[in-house]
BALUM-733743 format. One record per residue (C-alpha): residue in three letters; chain; x, y, z. Coordinates in steps of 0.5 Angstrom, whole numbers, plus 500, padded with zeros to 3 digits. Last residue first. Layout:
<recs>
@aa = Ala | ch = A | xx = X | yy = Y | zz = Z;
...
</recs>
This chain:
<recs>
@aa = Unk | ch = A | xx = 853 | yy = 306 | zz = 628;
@aa = Unk | ch = A | xx = 847 | yy = 302 | zz = 629;
@aa = Unk | ch = A | xx = 846 | yy = 301 | zz = 621;
@aa = Unk | ch = A | xx = 853 | yy = 297 | zz = 621;
@aa = Unk | ch = A | xx = 850 | yy = 292 | zz = 626;
@aa = Unk | ch = A | xx = 844 | yy = 291 | zz = 622;
@aa = Unk | ch = A | xx = 849 | yy = 289 | zz = 616;
@aa = Unk | ch = A | xx = 853 | yy = 284 | zz = 620;
@aa = Unk | ch = A | xx = 847 | yy = 281 | zz = 624;
@aa = Unk | ch = A | xx = 844 | yy = 280 | zz = 616;
@aa = Unk | ch = A | xx = 851 | yy = 277 | zz = 614;
@aa = Unk | ch = A | xx = 851 | yy = 272 | zz = 620;
@aa = Unk | ch = A | xx = 844 | yy = 270 | zz = 619;
@aa = Unk | ch = A | xx = 845 | yy = 269 | zz = 611;
@aa = Unk | ch = A | xx = 851 | yy = 265 | zz = 613;
@aa = Unk | ch = A | xx = 848 | yy = 260 | zz = 617;
@aa = Unk | ch = A | xx = 842 | yy = 259 | zz = 613;
@aa = Unk | ch = A | xx = 847 | yy = 258 | zz = 607;
@aa = Unk | ch = A | xx = 850 | yy = 252 | zz = 611;
@aa = Unk | ch = A | xx = 843 | yy = 249 | zz = 613;
@aa = Unk | ch = A | xx = 841 | yy = 250 | zz = 606;
@aa = Unk | ch = A | xx = 847 | yy = 246 | zz = 604;
@aa = Unk | ch = A | xx = 847 | yy = 240 | zz = 609;
@aa = Unk | ch = A | xx = 839 | yy = 239 | zz = 608;
@aa = Unk | ch = A | xx = 841 | yy = 239 | zz = 600;
@aa = Unk | ch = A | xx = 847 | yy = 234 | zz = 602;
@aa = Unk | ch = A | xx = 842 | yy = 230 | zz = 607;
@aa = Unk | ch = A | xx = 837 | yy = 230 | zz = 601;
@aa = Unk | ch = A | xx = 841 | yy = 226 | zz = 596;
@aa = Unk | ch = A | xx = 843 | yy = 221 | zz = 601;
@aa = Unk | ch = A | xx = 836 | yy = 220 | zz = 603;
@aa = Unk | ch = A | xx = 835 | yy = 219 | zz = 595;
@aa = Unk | ch = A | xx = 831 | yy = 224 | zz = 592;
@aa = Unk | ch = A | xx = 825 | yy = 225 | zz = 587;
@aa = Unk | ch = A | xx = 820 | yy = 223 | zz = 593;
@aa = Unk | ch = A | xx = 822 | yy = 230 | zz = 596;
@aa = Unk | ch = A | xx = 819 | yy = 234 | zz = 590;
@aa = Unk | ch = A | xx = 812 | yy = 230 | zz = 590;
@aa = Unk | ch = A | xx = 812 | yy = 231 | zz = 598;
@aa = Unk | ch = A | xx = 813 | yy = 239 | zz = 596;
@aa = Unk | ch = A | xx = 808 | yy = 239 | zz = 592;
@aa = Unk | ch = A | xx = 803 | yy = 236 | zz = 597;
@aa = Unk | ch = A | xx = 806 | yy = 241 | zz = 602;
@aa = Unk | ch = A | xx = 805 | yy = 247 | zz = 598;
@aa = Unk | ch = A | xx = 798 | yy = 244 | zz = 597;
@aa = Unk | ch = A | xx = 796 | yy = 244 | zz = 604;
@aa = Unk | ch = A | xx = 800 | yy = 251 | zz = 605;
@aa = Unk | ch = A | xx = 796 | yy = 254 | zz = 600;
@aa = Unk | ch = A | xx = 789 | yy = 251 | zz = 603;
@aa = Unk | ch = A | xx = 792 | yy = 253 | zz = 610;
@aa = Unk | ch = A | xx = 793 | yy = 260 | zz = 608;
@aa = Unk | ch = A | xx = 786 | yy = 264 | zz = 609;
@aa = Unk | ch = A | xx = 783 | yy = 259 | zz = 614;
@aa = Unk | ch = A | xx = 789 | yy = 258 | zz = 618;
@aa = Unk | ch = A | xx = 791 | yy = 265 | zz = 618;
@aa = Unk | ch = A | xx = 784 | yy = 267 | zz = 620;
@aa = Unk | ch = A | xx = 784 | yy = 262 | zz = 626;
@aa = Unk | ch = A | xx = 791 | yy = 263 | zz = 628;
@aa = Unk | ch = A | xx = 789 | yy = 271 | zz = 629;
@aa = Unk | ch = A | xx = 796 | yy = 273 | zz = 631;
@aa = Unk | ch = A | xx = 797 | yy = 277 | zz = 638;
@aa = Unk | ch = A | xx = 803 | yy = 283 | zz = 637;
@aa = Unk | ch = A | xx = 805 | yy = 284 | zz = 644;
@aa = Unk | ch = A | xx = 805 | yy = 292 | zz = 647;
@aa = Unk | ch = A | xx = 810 | yy = 294 | zz = 652;
@aa = Unk | ch = A | xx = 808 | yy = 299 | zz = 658;
@aa = Unk | ch = A | xx = 803 | yy = 295 | zz = 661;
@aa = Unk | ch = A | xx = 809 | yy = 290 | zz = 663;
@aa = Unk | ch = A | xx = 807 | yy = 283 | zz = 665;
@aa = Unk | ch = A | xx = 800 | yy = 283 | zz = 662;
@aa = Unk | ch = A | xx = 803 | yy = 285 | zz = 655;
@aa = Unk | ch = A | xx = 798 | yy = 290 | zz = 653;
@aa = Unk | ch = A | xx = 795 | yy = 287 | zz = 646;
@aa = Unk | ch = A | xx = 796 | yy = 289 | zz = 639;
@aa = Unk | ch = A | xx = 792 | yy = 285 | zz = 634;
@aa = Unk | ch = A | xx = 794 | yy = 280 | zz = 628;
@aa = Unk | ch = A | xx = 791 | yy = 277 | zz = 622;
@aa = Unk | ch = A | xx = 785 | yy = 283 | zz = 621;
@aa = Unk | ch = A | xx = 787 | yy = 286 | zz = 615;
@aa = Unk | ch = A | xx = 788 | yy = 293 | zz = 618;
@aa = Unk | ch = A | xx = 792 | yy = 289 | zz = 624;
@aa = Unk | ch = A | xx = 796 | yy = 286 | zz = 618;
@aa = Unk | ch = A | xx = 798 | yy = 293 | zz = 615;
@aa = Unk | ch = A | xx = 799 | yy = 296 | zz = 622;
@aa = Unk | ch = A | xx = 804 | yy = 290 | zz = 624;
@aa = Unk | ch = A | xx = 808 | yy = 291 | zz = 617;
@aa = Unk | ch = A | xx = 809 | yy = 298 | zz = 618;
@aa = Unk | ch = A | xx = 811 | yy = 298 | zz = 625;
@aa = Unk | ch = A | xx = 816 | yy = 292 | zz = 623;
@aa = Unk | ch = A | xx = 819 | yy = 297 | zz = 618;
@aa = Unk | ch = A | xx = 820 | yy = 303 | zz = 623;
@aa = Unk | ch = A | xx = 822 | yy = 297 | zz = 628;
@aa = Unk | ch = A | xx = 828 | yy = 296 | zz = 623;
@aa = Unk | ch = A | xx = 828 | yy = 289 | zz = 619;
@aa = Unk | ch = A | xx = 833 | yy = 283 | zz = 621;
@aa = Unk | ch = A | xx = 827 | yy = 279 | zz = 622;
@aa = Unk | ch = A | xx = 828 | yy = 276 | zz = 629;
@aa = Unk | ch = A | xx = 830 | yy = 283 | zz = 632;
@aa = Unk | ch = A | xx = 824 | yy = 287 | zz = 628;
@aa = Unk | ch = A | xx = 820 | yy = 281 | zz = 631;
@aa = Unk | ch = A | xx = 823 | yy = 282 | zz = 638;
@aa = Unk | ch = A | xx = 822 | yy = 290 | zz = 638;
@aa = Unk | ch = A | xx = 815 | yy = 289 | zz = 635;
@aa = Unk | ch = A | xx = 813 | yy = 285 | zz = 641;
@aa = Unk | ch = A | xx = 812 | yy = 277 | zz = 641;
</recs>
């Protein structure tokens, strides 16, 4: 994925994404490579093994804790929660796009 694509997906500016990538590269979580199809582009490549090693234990605990939480709700309640979260996500994405459009003017 390129920095521009990351900016588009996150709603951040390319400048902000460049700063994030710089920090991730410095810590070894990503590296920059040339796009083999277009040498002008730089592709951001994650080090998945390092990320798994560092974050795997944290997310493993999170999954265990979330499973305990899910078990407290009925399937119908989970359906309602999921519906709410999906609708909230759509609203937030629309707002982020609107804010991004306003910043480009």
